[in-house]
N, C-alpha and C positions, 0 to 999 in steps of 0.2 A: 200243766194242764192235762187232763185225762184224754186218752185217745178213744176212738170208736173202732171196733173190730167187726168185720162183716163175715158171715158164714154162708156159703152156698152148699147146703148139705145134700149129699146123694148117698145111694146105697153102697157105692164102691169108693168114691172119693169125696172129700170135703174141701172146697176151695176157701181160702182164707185171704181176706184183704184188711188193710189197716189204714186208718186216716193219718194225716200229718197231725202234729200237736195242736194246730188251730182248728182242726176239723173242716178243712177246706177241700182237700184232695184225698182220693182213695188210691191205694196201690196194692196189687196182689202180692202176697208175701209167701204163701205156702200152699201146698196141697197135702192134706192128711189122708191116711189110709183108713177108711171107715171100718175095715175089718179088724183093725188093731185097737189099742187103747188110746183113741184119739182125744179123749177128754183130758188125760194127763198131758199130752202134747199141747193141747189148747191151753191148759193151765199155765204151762211154761211160757207160751206166747203172751198170755194176759199179764203175767207178772213182769216179764222182761220189757213189755211195751207200755206199761202204766195204763192199762185199759180200764175205762170206767163204764162203757156201754158195749154190749154185744148185740149186733143186729143180725137176725137170722132171716134168710130169704124164705118166704112162704110161697110154695108153688100153687097159687090159685089158678083156676081155669080161666079161659078167655072171657067167660061171661061173669067172672067174679065169684063164682061158687067155689066151695071147697070140696075136693074129692078125697079119696083115701091117701094120696100122697101128702096133701096138706094136713090131714089128721095125724099122719105119722110124724111129720115135722113138728106139729104142735106138741106131740108127746115128748119129742126131744127137747123142745123149748122148756117144757115143765121140768125135765131132768136138769137142764142147764141152770134153771132158777134155783134148784136145790144144791147143785154142785158149786155155784159161784155166788154165794151169799154176799150181798153188798154191791153187786154189779147189776146194773139195769140190763135186762134181757128183753129185746123188742122183736116183734115179727114185722117184716116188710115185704110187700108184694114184689115178687121176683119174676113176674111174667116176662117172657121173651129174653131174659138176660143171657141164657146160654145160646140162644139163636143169634143174638147180637154179637156175643163173644166169638162164635164160630165164624160169622160173616167177617168180623174185623180181622181175624187170623187168616182167613182165606184171602182177603184183600191185601194183607201183608205178605202174601206168598209164603206162609209158614207151612212146612211139610206136615203131612198127615201124622207122622209119629210125634213130632214136636207139639202139634196142636193138641193131641190127646194128653200130653204131659202138662199143658198150661191152661187149657180151656176152663177148668174149674176155678182157678184163681183169677182169670180174666173175668169170668162171669161174676165172681164175688166182688171184684172191684167195680164192675158196672152197677151191680145192685147197691153197693155201699155208696157210690158216688151219687146215685139217685136219692138215697136217704139223706146224704149230707146237703145236697142242693135243696131238697124239700125243707129241711130243718133251717137252713140259712134264710129261706124265704118266710120263715115264721109259721109254717104249717105243722 
């Protein structure tokens, strides 16, 4: 069964999460350096984990409108569609995922230095879990 991979794309770091084979649970698996060749690193993760769908967090505003950040991510989504032929690439509303991730890490008493290292993959897993739950409900 194909897995679902989630991306929380930022200008510095890209959080990566992966579903279990049944598409029930999301787990953060990596943080990629946005300043390097992250597409090839992503390609390795896609192949190694039998990924069939990539869900990209779209940073829409609280009122649902799209600003320059969302337009930038949409351009990356278009690039991913050309780079990963045969894999479905979807956008998913990622509002508040980073805020929720930071709050969770603070409640877990994670040090500031360690939070910085994991917040992106935690945000990616929160975003992907929301997608998986929505899909399971049939939406």
